MIKE-204058 format. One record per residue (C-alpha): z negated, x negated, y; residue in one letter. Coordinates in Angstrom, 3 decimals. Example, Ala and Ser with C-alpha at 12.3 -4.5 7.8 and 13.67 -1.06 7.14 Angstrom:
// residues 2
w=-7.800&u=-12.300&v=-4.500&r=A $
w=-7.140&u=-13.670&v=-1.060&r=S $
// end
This chain:
// residues 290
w=-88.373&u=-80.888&v=140.175&r=M $
w=-91.496&u=-78.663&v=140.382&r=E $
w=-94.474&u=-77.667&v=138.393&r=F $
w=-96.322&u=-74.168&v=138.900&r=T $
w=-98.374&u=-73.975&v=135.924&r=G $
w=-101.854&u=-75.636&v=134.571&r=Q $
w=-101.481&u=-79.623&v=133.833&r=V $
w=-102.089&u=-80.072&v=130.281&r=P $
w=-105.231&u=-82.255&v=128.982&r=R $
w=-105.548&u=-84.973&v=126.831&r=R $
w=-108.441&u=-87.102&v=125.391&r=R $
w=-109.288&u=-90.114&v=126.927&r=L $
w=-109.576&u=-92.736&v=123.712&r=G $
w=-110.475&u=-91.162&v=120.584&r=A $
w=-114.232&u=-91.093&v=121.301&r=A $
w=-114.020&u=-90.067&v=124.797&r=G $
w=-113.702&u=-86.856&v=127.002&r=P $
w=-111.086&u=-84.413&v=127.514&r=E $
w=-109.236&u=-85.021&v=130.882&r=V $
w=-106.269&u=-83.542&v=132.938&r=P $
w=-103.241&u=-85.757&v=132.586&r=V $
w=-103.423&u=-86.414&v=136.345&r=F $
w=-106.688&u=-87.729&v=138.416&r=G $
w=-107.047&u=-88.318&v=142.128&r=L $
w=-108.106&u=-91.708&v=143.276&r=G $
w=-110.263&u=-92.318&v=146.119&r=S $
w=-109.108&u=-95.888&v=147.765&r=W $
w=-107.571&u=-95.367&v=150.950&r=N $
w=-107.097&u=-91.513&v=150.595&r=T $
w=-110.069&u=-89.483&v=151.508&r=W $
w=-110.840&u=-91.433&v=154.720&r=D $
w=-107.057&u=-91.361&v=155.771&r=R $
w=-107.333&u=-87.227&v=156.059&r=M $
w=-108.810&u=-84.660&v=158.379&r=E $
w=-111.725&u=-82.851&v=156.576&r=M $
w=-109.574&u=-79.751&v=156.480&r=D $
w=-106.812&u=-81.609&v=154.835&r=Q $
w=-109.096&u=-82.892&v=152.165&r=A $
w=-110.861&u=-79.680&v=151.374&r=V $
w=-107.525&u=-78.076&v=150.794&r=E $
w=-106.087&u=-80.686&v=148.736&r=L $
w=-109.353&u=-80.785&v=146.182&r=I $
w=-109.218&u=-76.823&v=146.162&r=G $
w=-105.412&u=-76.809&v=144.922&r=T $
w=-105.750&u=-79.713&v=142.787&r=A $
w=-108.745&u=-78.126&v=141.002&r=V $
w=-106.920&u=-74.848&v=141.058&r=A $
w=-104.125&u=-76.260&v=139.072&r=R $
w=-106.255&u=-78.268&v=136.511&r=G $
w=-106.308&u=-81.374&v=138.318&r=V $
w=-110.060&u=-81.773&v=138.166&r=N $
w=-110.758&u=-85.351&v=137.812&r=L $
w=-111.493&u=-87.564&v=140.442&r=F $
w=-112.257&u=-91.031&v=140.586&r=D $
w=-114.466&u=-92.185&v=143.291&r=V $
w=-116.057&u=-95.501&v=144.274&r=A $
w=-118.306&u=-97.044&v=146.745&r=H $
w=-116.212&u=-99.795&v=147.960&r=Y $
w=-118.735&u=-102.533&v=148.938&r=N $
w=-118.064&u=-105.432&v=146.497&r=F $
w=-116.002&u=-108.441&v=146.299&r=G $
w=-112.595&u=-107.674&v=147.910&r=P $
w=-113.426&u=-104.089&v=148.229&r=H $
w=-116.312&u=-104.879&v=150.499&r=A $
w=-114.929&u=-102.457&v=153.202&r=E $
w=-117.898&u=-100.563&v=154.015&r=N $
w=-115.490&u=-97.446&v=153.477&r=A $
w=-116.726&u=-94.004&v=153.820&r=M $
w=-113.877&u=-92.500&v=151.554&r=T $
w=-116.862&u=-91.406&v=148.837&r=D $
w=-119.084&u=-90.136&v=151.458&r=V $
w=-116.021&u=-87.798&v=152.617&r=I $
w=-115.116&u=-86.677&v=149.204&r=F $
w=-118.699&u=-85.572&v=148.577&r=G $
w=-118.810&u=-83.680&v=151.631&r=K $
w=-114.945&u=-82.237&v=151.008&r=A $
w=-115.744&u=-81.098&v=147.671&r=V $
w=-118.881&u=-79.128&v=148.577&r=R $
w=-116.857&u=-77.483&v=151.530&r=E $
w=-114.288&u=-76.587&v=149.031&r=A $
w=-116.632&u=-74.401&v=146.993&r=G $
w=-116.315&u=-76.721&v=143.886&r=V $
w=-118.948&u=-76.477&v=141.597&r=R $
w=-120.260&u=-79.760&v=140.165&r=R $
w=-119.551&u=-78.286&v=136.597&r=E $
w=-116.251&u=-77.561&v=137.531&r=D $
w=-114.805&u=-81.228&v=138.027&r=Y $
w=-115.082&u=-84.596&v=136.189&r=L $
w=-116.359&u=-87.198&v=138.423&r=L $
w=-115.333&u=-90.862&v=137.151&r=C $
w=-117.407&u=-93.566&v=138.836&r=G $
w=-117.112&u=-97.530&v=139.516&r=K $
w=-119.526&u=-100.279&v=138.419&r=L $
w=-118.504&u=-103.225&v=140.216&r=W $
w=-119.004&u=-106.638&v=138.270&r=L $
w=-118.275&u=-108.834&v=141.620&r=W $
w=-122.167&u=-109.243&v=142.036&r=D $
w=-123.234&u=-108.262&v=138.667&r=Y $
w=-126.037&u=-108.866&v=137.235&r=P $
w=-127.436&u=-109.740&v=140.870&r=K $
w=-126.808&u=-106.003&v=141.847&r=V $
w=-127.450&u=-104.185&v=138.505&r=S $
w=-125.507&u=-101.156&v=137.010&r=F $
w=-128.581&u=-98.810&v=137.730&r=A $
w=-128.777&u=-99.738&v=141.248&r=E $
w=-125.224&u=-99.498&v=142.024&r=Q $
w=-125.134&u=-95.917&v=139.982&r=I $
w=-128.192&u=-94.702&v=142.157&r=E $
w=-126.431&u=-95.649&v=145.632&r=V $
w=-123.063&u=-94.163&v=144.618&r=S $
w=-123.922&u=-90.959&v=143.342&r=L $
w=-126.268&u=-90.628&v=146.162&r=D $
w=-123.438&u=-91.280&v=148.534&r=R $
w=-121.193&u=-88.621&v=146.959&r=I $
w=-124.476&u=-86.278&v=146.652&r=G $
w=-124.609&u=-85.647&v=142.958&r=T $
w=-127.128&u=-86.836&v=140.161&r=D $
w=-124.416&u=-87.713&v=137.447&r=R $
w=-121.013&u=-89.138&v=136.785&r=A $
w=-119.108&u=-87.892&v=133.691&r=D $
w=-117.710&u=-91.470&v=132.917&r=F $
w=-117.717&u=-94.617&v=134.778&r=V $
w=-115.362&u=-97.797&v=134.861&r=V $
w=-116.591&u=-100.997&v=135.033&r=A $
w=-114.494&u=-103.730&v=136.765&r=G $
w=-113.055&u=-106.087&v=138.162&r=D $
w=-113.869&u=-109.400&v=137.329&r=F $
w=-112.490&u=-113.321&v=137.032&r=F $
w=-114.194&u=-115.861&v=135.352&r=G $
w=-117.234&u=-116.088&v=133.161&r=E $
w=-119.225&u=-112.403&v=132.230&r=L $
w=-121.830&u=-111.955&v=129.874&r=D $
w=-119.814&u=-108.995&v=127.885&r=V $
w=-123.033&u=-108.149&v=125.847&r=R $
w=-125.167&u=-107.606&v=128.899&r=S $
w=-122.626&u=-105.489&v=130.456&r=V $
w=-122.317&u=-103.273&v=127.108&r=V $
w=-126.144&u=-103.138&v=126.867&r=A $
w=-126.596&u=-102.045&v=130.440&r=D $
w=-124.011&u=-99.606&v=130.448&r=A $
w=-125.352&u=-97.630&v=127.170&r=S $
w=-128.885&u=-97.729&v=128.593&r=E $
w=-127.298&u=-95.656&v=131.724&r=L $
w=-125.702&u=-93.127&v=128.937&r=V $
w=-128.980&u=-92.928&v=127.396&r=R $
w=-130.488&u=-92.062&v=130.726&r=A $
w=-127.961&u=-89.532&v=131.284&r=G $
w=-126.038&u=-91.019&v=134.765&r=R $
w=-122.764&u=-90.855&v=132.492&r=F $
w=-121.579&u=-89.828&v=129.095&r=E $
w=-118.765&u=-92.382&v=128.631&r=A $
w=-117.429&u=-95.691&v=130.001&r=W $
w=-114.146&u=-97.535&v=130.444&r=G $
w=-113.189&u=-101.264&v=132.029&r=V $
w=-110.488&u=-101.804&v=134.351&r=N $
w=-108.228&u=-104.826&v=133.818&r=N $
w=-110.549&u=-106.897&v=131.496&r=W $
w=-108.500&u=-109.278&v=128.855&r=S $
w=-108.000&u=-107.790&v=125.618&r=A $
w=-110.183&u=-110.507&v=123.861&r=D $
w=-113.070&u=-109.471&v=126.098&r=D $
w=-112.841&u=-105.908&v=125.673&r=L $
w=-112.589&u=-106.525&v=121.892&r=R $
w=-115.649&u=-108.196&v=122.026&r=L $
w=-117.538&u=-105.376&v=123.986&r=A $
w=-116.329&u=-102.843&v=121.553&r=R $
w=-117.290&u=-104.891&v=118.362&r=G $
w=-120.729&u=-105.756&v=119.905&r=F $
w=-121.488&u=-101.788&v=120.715&r=A $
w=-120.465&u=-101.059&v=117.200&r=A $
w=-123.037&u=-103.546&v=115.578&r=A $
w=-125.815&u=-102.706&v=117.674&r=E $
w=-125.061&u=-99.042&v=117.722&r=G $
w=-124.763&u=-98.811&v=121.407&r=M $
w=-122.155&u=-96.761&v=123.405&r=T $
w=-118.797&u=-98.602&v=123.287&r=P $
w=-115.965&u=-98.711&v=126.016&r=P $
w=-113.846&u=-95.494&v=124.816&r=S $
w=-110.966&u=-96.484&v=127.541&r=F $
w=-109.077&u=-99.131&v=129.681&r=A $
w=-108.073&u=-98.356&v=133.249&r=Q $
w=-104.852&u=-100.871&v=133.610&r=L $
w=-102.252&u=-101.509&v=136.221&r=K $
w=-99.317&u=-99.723&v=134.836&r=Y $
w=-96.003&u=-99.023&v=136.247&r=S $
w=-92.119&u=-98.803&v=135.543&r=L $
w=-92.006&u=-102.559&v=136.682&r=A $
w=-95.432&u=-103.814&v=135.514&r=R $
w=-95.637&u=-103.144&v=131.718&r=R $
w=-96.613&u=-106.353&v=129.989&r=S $
w=-100.198&u=-105.876&v=129.588&r=V $
w=-100.198&u=-102.026&v=128.404&r=P $
w=-97.411&u=-102.540&v=126.275&r=E $
w=-98.191&u=-106.112&v=125.033&r=G $
w=-99.529&u=-106.723&v=121.683&r=E $
w=-103.216&u=-107.712&v=122.212&r=P $
w=-103.770&u=-104.282&v=124.000&r=Y $
w=-101.595&u=-102.646&v=121.363&r=G $
w=-104.106&u=-103.355&v=118.411&r=R $
w=-107.034&u=-101.915&v=120.617&r=L $
w=-104.837&u=-98.677&v=121.070&r=F $
w=-104.159&u=-98.475&v=117.294&r=D $
w=-108.052&u=-98.495&v=117.069&r=E $
w=-108.218&u=-95.519&v=119.365&r=G $
w=-108.675&u=-97.117&v=122.669&r=L $
w=-107.474&u=-94.678&v=125.537&r=G $
w=-105.410&u=-95.620&v=128.390&r=L $
w=-105.893&u=-94.604&v=132.009&r=Q $
w=-103.018&u=-95.782&v=134.032&r=A $
w=-103.612&u=-96.924&v=137.547&r=S $
w=-101.401&u=-98.391&v=140.553&r=D $
w=-98.509&u=-96.531&v=138.969&r=V $
w=-96.492&u=-96.558&v=142.499&r=F $
w=-97.335&u=-100.436&v=143.116&r=E $
w=-98.886&u=-99.469&v=146.617&r=G $
w=-96.181&u=-96.693&v=147.312&r=G $
w=-93.347&u=-99.134&v=146.475&r=I $
w=-92.160&u=-97.243&v=143.643&r=L $
w=-92.304&u=-93.944&v=145.458&r=A $
w=-89.988&u=-95.382&v=148.097&r=G $
w=-92.344&u=-96.963&v=150.762&r=R $
w=-90.903&u=-100.610&v=150.143&r=L $
w=-93.363&u=-102.226&v=153.077&r=H $
w=-96.645&u=-100.504&v=152.885&r=P $
w=-98.366&u=-100.773&v=155.797&r=Q $
w=-101.866&u=-100.407&v=154.443&r=R $
w=-103.784&u=-102.488&v=152.121&r=K $
w=-102.704&u=-102.047&v=148.590&r=I $
w=-103.762&u=-103.122&v=145.339&r=G $
w=-103.576&u=-107.066&v=143.909&r=A $
w=-100.229&u=-108.424&v=142.790&r=D $
w=-100.916&u=-110.460&v=139.513&r=P $
w=-98.393&u=-112.722&v=138.653&r=G $
w=-96.866&u=-112.645&v=141.960&r=G $
w=-94.095&u=-110.017&v=140.982&r=I $
w=-94.082&u=-107.572&v=143.828&r=R $
w=-90.666&u=-108.742&v=145.561&r=D $
w=-88.971&u=-108.541&v=142.521&r=R $
w=-90.717&u=-104.917&v=142.319&r=I $
w=-88.980&u=-104.121&v=145.380&r=R $
w=-85.537&u=-105.556&v=144.320&r=A $
w=-85.846&u=-103.189&v=141.470&r=A $
w=-86.471&u=-100.061&v=143.287&r=Y $
w=-82.618&u=-98.822&v=143.762&r=P $
w=-82.575&u=-98.938&v=139.689&r=A $
w=-85.772&u=-96.578&v=139.884&r=V $
w=-84.009&u=-94.321&v=142.295&r=E $
w=-81.002&u=-93.731&v=140.449&r=Q $
w=-82.981&u=-93.295&v=137.162&r=A $
w=-84.802&u=-90.542&v=138.924&r=A $
w=-81.657&u=-88.961&v=140.090&r=W $
w=-80.153&u=-88.780&v=136.853&r=R $
w=-83.163&u=-86.583&v=135.643&r=F $
w=-83.255&u=-84.560&v=138.822&r=G $
w=-86.638&u=-86.181&v=139.727&r=A $
w=-88.150&u=-87.894&v=142.789&r=K $
w=-88.959&u=-91.611&v=142.308&r=P $
w=-92.684&u=-90.866&v=142.175&r=A $
w=-92.088&u=-88.289&v=139.682&r=Q $
w=-90.277&u=-90.758&v=137.342&r=L $
w=-93.140&u=-93.576&v=137.917&r=A $
w=-95.911&u=-91.046&v=136.886&r=V $
w=-93.676&u=-89.360&v=134.011&r=A $
w=-93.002&u=-93.006&v=132.613&r=Y $
w=-96.806&u=-93.991&v=132.289&r=C $
w=-97.428&u=-90.723&v=130.677&r=L $
w=-95.060&u=-91.368&v=127.739&r=L $
w=-97.545&u=-94.330&v=126.608&r=H $
w=-98.850&u=-93.432&v=123.268&r=R $
w=-102.509&u=-94.140&v=124.142&r=A $
w=-102.055&u=-92.487&v=127.879&r=A $
w=-104.528&u=-89.739&v=128.279&r=A $
w=-104.032&u=-89.626&v=132.052&r=N $
w=-102.289&u=-91.291&v=135.269&r=V $
w=-104.683&u=-91.876&v=138.611&r=L $
w=-102.843&u=-91.776&v=141.951&r=F $
w=-103.732&u=-91.511&v=145.324&r=G $
w=-102.525&u=-88.710&v=147.880&r=V $
w=-103.450&u=-88.112&v=151.413&r=S $
w=-101.060&u=-84.990&v=151.778&r=R $
w=-100.748&u=-81.702&v=149.865&r=L $
w=-96.974&u=-82.092&v=149.403&r=E $
w=-97.451&u=-85.503&v=147.572&r=Q $
w=-99.879&u=-83.518&v=145.370&r=L $
w=-97.054&u=-80.977&v=144.694&r=H $
w=-94.236&u=-83.500&v=144.135&r=D $
w=-96.598&u=-85.756&v=141.915&r=N $
w=-97.124&u=-82.581&v=139.698&r=L $
w=-93.834&u=-82.229&v=139.122&r=G $
w=-93.873&u=-85.531&v=136.759&r=A $
// end
């Protein structure tokens, strides 16, 4: 199953930006490629309309990896000849060391490493435990006013905290989070498809699906050798056991399991786009077939 046209675009939440239905992530991707491969992949993606890049500085909490993936992306996008106005940049604001390390400091360092002066939107996450949600809203809104980005969302927040953030922003005339980046896959569905988030989606919140391959398991790599995302609920072995059913369902559609995994998430009523990481051009072409 192949796709040869321009990918469609959707709005990332009722008040959010318009984005392509696919976006490319940066964790364990750009730093696993040779520079010429990264340049070719970026050029091909943008030519097909996949011009959203989720790029983070991985240096906080469990992501304190001193990774160079963001620096490599910045160099590759320039070598590919892609102008800043021709792609969308989604950054990350980490909450692990917040507010000790401010959002203003984080975005300054992150954008400098990429080699640009602004993002289009950012995602605030991850956190566990207590968080001053009102301060997060105020600090993110201040950076919107300063022109560092135009919109923001959250990564794996509880529905209650997100509702508090949106209500506080509305009451104070601040910029609310317009989308949620959530773990979502054929086999990990309860949060994006559950009632608490469902009410937020009814109110115009957008969904950005991430980890749709469960670290590669739902694409057929049942025992990934590299570091992959967290496993909330400890269900990864059950997901491995479910893979044969995914493979059979994909076969009935004349598709590959990875294509089915992406297509399923795009059917969610609030889904604007799906983020995935690819380190080879053929993976990009496969995923476009979704």
